[in-house]
N, C-alpha and C positions, 0 to 999 in steps of 0.2 A: 504494500500500500504506500502510495506517495505521501510524503509529508508536505506541509505548506511551503517549506523552503525549496524542496525539490521541484514542486509544481511551479513556483515562481521562477526558478532558474530555467526550467524547461520552456515555459511560455516566453520568457525573455529571449531565449535562444531561437525559438521558432519565429518570433516576430522579426528579429534582426537578420536571421539567415535566409528565411524563405519569403518574407513579405516586407522588404525594406521600403517599398514605395507606399505602403499603407501606413507607415509610422506617423506621417504628418496628418493623417485622418483621425488618429486616435485622440490625441490631445496636443495641441500646438505648444503647450508649455513644457512638455516632456520631450527631451531631445534623445537622439540615438545614443549619445554618450551616457545619459541618465539611465536608459534601459540596460545598456551594457554593464554599468556599475551595479545596478540592481541584480542582474543575472550573476555576476561574479560573486557578490556578497551572499546571494541566496544559495549558490552552490557551496560556498565555504561554510555557511551555517548548517546546511544539510550534512556536510562532512562532520561538523562538530557535534551535531545532535545525536548521532548514532554511536552506541557504545563500541561497536567494532570498527569505527572510523572508516566509513565507506570511501574507498580510494577514488571512485568516479567523481564524487563531489569535490574532492581536493584537486584533482587534475583539471576538472572543468573550470574551477575557480581560477586556477593559474593560467590556463590556456584558452579562456573564454573568447577573447577577441580573435585569436588565431583559428579557432574552430568555426566561428561565425564566418570569417573570411574564406576559409577552405570550403565550407558548405555552400556559400554563395557562388564561388567560382565553379564548383562542381555542378550545381544546378543550372547555372547560366551556360555551361559548356555543352549541355545536352542539345540535341538537334531541336527539340521542342521543349524549351525551358518550362518547368512547372511553377517556378517562382512568379508570384504575382499574376498567375493566369486567371484569377477570379476577380479581376478589376471590374 
């Protein structure tokens, strides 16, 4: 079962990596940098809240920006990109 921190991290990651064009539709006062920071902190809190110290949360918090960038590039490299296909 997902905790609230893991869910917040996952949603931040999904928004930034798959739907970057929709970010300005959500709230204009929340920037891409703010969402990235929220994702990083959420994954780190997810790591801290588990007694067994889930490594996924730790490494996602350290490499959040790189993972977002890699996922964006991978999605956009497809012949028919799925990113932002639901505009």
